[in-house]
C-alpha positions as CSV (number, residue, x, y, z in Angstrom):
1,X,73.8,71.1,32.5
2,X,72.6,69.5,29.2
3,X,75.3,68.0,27.1
4,X,75.4,69.5,23.7
5,X,78.0,69.4,20.9
6,X,79.1,72.9,21.7
7,X,79.6,72.5,25.5
8,X,81.0,69.0,25.2
9,X,83.7,70.1,22.7
10,X,84.5,73.4,24.2
11,X,87.7,73.6,26.3
12,X,87.4,74.4,30.0
13,X,88.6,77.8,31.1
14,X,92.3,77.8,31.4
15,X,92.1,78.8,35.0
16,X,90.1,75.7,36.0
17,X,92.8,73.2,34.8
18,X,95.9,75.2,34.8
19,X,97.2,74.1,38.2
20,X,96.8,70.3,37.8
21,X,98.9,67.8,36.0
22,X,96.0,65.5,35.1
23,X,92.1,65.3,35.2
24,X,90.4,62.5,37.2
25,X,86.9,61.4,36.0
26,X,84.3,59.2,37.6
27,X,84.2,56.4,34.9
28,X,86.2,53.6,33.6
29,X,88.3,53.2,30.5
30,X,86.4,50.1,29.5
31,X,83.1,52.0,29.4
32,X,84.1,55.3,27.9
33,X,87.5,55.0,26.2
34,X,86.6,57.2,23.3
35,X,85.4,60.0,25.6
36,X,88.4,59.8,27.8
37,X,90.7,60.1,24.8
38,X,88.7,63.1,23.6
39,X,88.9,64.8,27.0
40,X,92.7,64.2,27.1
41,X,93.0,65.9,23.7
42,X,90.7,68.8,24.7
43,X,92.3,69.4,28.1
44,X,95.9,68.7,26.8
45,X,96.5,66.6,29.9
46,X,96.2,63.0,30.9
47,X,92.7,62.0,31.9
48,X,92.6,59.3,34.5
49,X,89.4,57.3,35.0
50,X,89.0,56.5,38.7
51,X,86.1,54.1,38.3
52,X,82.9,54.3,40.4
53,X,83.5,55.7,43.9
54,X,81.6,53.7,46.5
55,X,81.4,54.9,50.1
56,X,83.5,53.0,52.5
57,X,81.5,50.7,54.8
58,X,80.4,52.7,57.8
59,X,80.4,56.0,55.8
60,X,77.1,56.8,57.3
61,X,75.3,54.6,54.7
62,X,73.5,53.2,57.6
63,X,72.6,49.7,58.5
64,X,70.1,49.4,55.7
65,X,72.7,50.2,53.1
66,X,75.4,48.0,54.7
67,X,72.8,45.1,54.9
68,X,71.8,45.6,51.2
69,X,75.5,45.7,50.2
70,X,76.0,42.3,51.8
71,X,73.0,40.9,50.1
72,X,74.2,42.3,46.8
73,X,77.6,40.9,47.3
74,X,76.2,37.4,48.1
75,X,74.0,37.6,45.0
76,X,76.9,38.6,42.8
77,X,79.1,35.9,44.2
78,X,76.6,33.4,42.9
79,X,76.9,34.7,39.3
80,X,79.4,33.8,36.7
81,X,82.4,36.0,36.3
82,X,81.9,39.0,33.9
83,X,78.2,38.0,33.3
84,X,76.2,40.7,35.2
85,X,74.8,43.8,33.7
86,X,75.1,46.7,36.2
87,X,72.5,49.4,35.8
88,X,72.8,52.5,38.0
89,X,72.1,55.9,36.6
90,X,72.7,57.8,39.9
91,X,71.9,61.5,39.8
92,X,73.5,62.1,36.5
93,X,70.6,60.8,34.4
94,X,67.0,61.1,35.2
95,X,64.4,58.8,33.6
96,X,60.7,59.6,33.2
97,X,58.2,57.0,34.5
98,X,57.8,55.7,30.9
99,X,61.5,55.3,30.4
100,X,62.0,53.5,33.7
101,X,59.2,51.1,32.7
102,X,60.8,50.6,29.3
103,X,64.2,49.9,30.9
104,X,62.5,47.3,33.2
105,X,61.0,45.6,30.1
106,X,64.4,45.7,28.3
107,X,66.1,44.1,31.3
108,X,63.5,41.4,31.5
109,X,63.6,40.7,27.8
110,X,67.4,40.6,27.7
111,X,67.6,37.3,29.5
112,X,70.9,38.6,31.1
113,X,71.7,38.6,34.8
114,X,71.6,42.2,36.1
115,X,71.9,44.3,39.2
116,X,69.7,47.4,38.9
117,X,70.2,50.2,41.5
118,X,67.1,52.4,41.4
119,X,66.3,55.9,42.8
120,X,63.0,57.6,43.0
121,X,62.3,59.9,40.0
122,X,62.5,63.5,41.3
123,X,59.6,64.7,39.2
124,X,57.2,61.9,40.3
125,X,54.9,61.4,43.2
126,X,55.5,57.7,43.0
127,X,58.6,55.8,44.2
128,X,60.8,53.9,41.7
129,X,59.6,50.6,43.2
130,X,55.9,51.7,42.5
131,X,56.8,52.5,38.8
132,X,58.5,49.3,38.0
133,X,56.0,47.0,36.3
134,X,53.9,44.9,38.7
135,X,55.4,41.5,39.2
136,X,58.7,42.5,37.6
137,X,61.0,41.5,40.5
138,X,59.2,38.1,40.8
139,X,59.6,37.5,37.0
140,X,63.4,38.1,37.2
141,X,64.0,36.6,40.6
142,X,67.3,34.8,40.7
143,X,68.5,36.2,37.4
144,X,68.1,39.9,38.3
145,X,68.4,41.9,41.5
146,X,66.8,45.3,42.1
147,X,67.8,47.6,44.9
148,X,65.5,50.5,45.2
149,X,66.5,52.1,48.4
150,X,69.0,54.5,46.8
151,X,72.0,55.4,48.8
152,X,72.5,59.2,48.8
153,X,76.2,59.9,49.0
154,X,77.4,62.4,51.7
155,X,79.3,65.3,50.2
């Protein structure tokens, strides 16, 4: 669904929220406090941000994911506290090849340490790793980490 002013600001059907005492959303207050406040007013219930929901280790993420998770943790442990920009769009936002390339250039130009979790663009014959500018990972080595073997959550 495309977010527009009309569907963002419309109340959900009374039946969809009538039985609950609160609404839980997959975000954090630090990132989207204004939207959480707006949703609370629209729903007329407390909105509780539950943060990012990661699968538990061994939740069929496979050895590749668990190995990558350890490598990511080790890399993060070497960074200063509160210094890493986390970029993971998941399945909720899809970037074109041009936008993915622009994001890569922005991360490179920012000079900030970052962790970028990539997934293959659904409309492209190329993988995300093939779209990222040639030599990008080498240019940001040590300062940035790219994980392109996207973990597909089990539902």
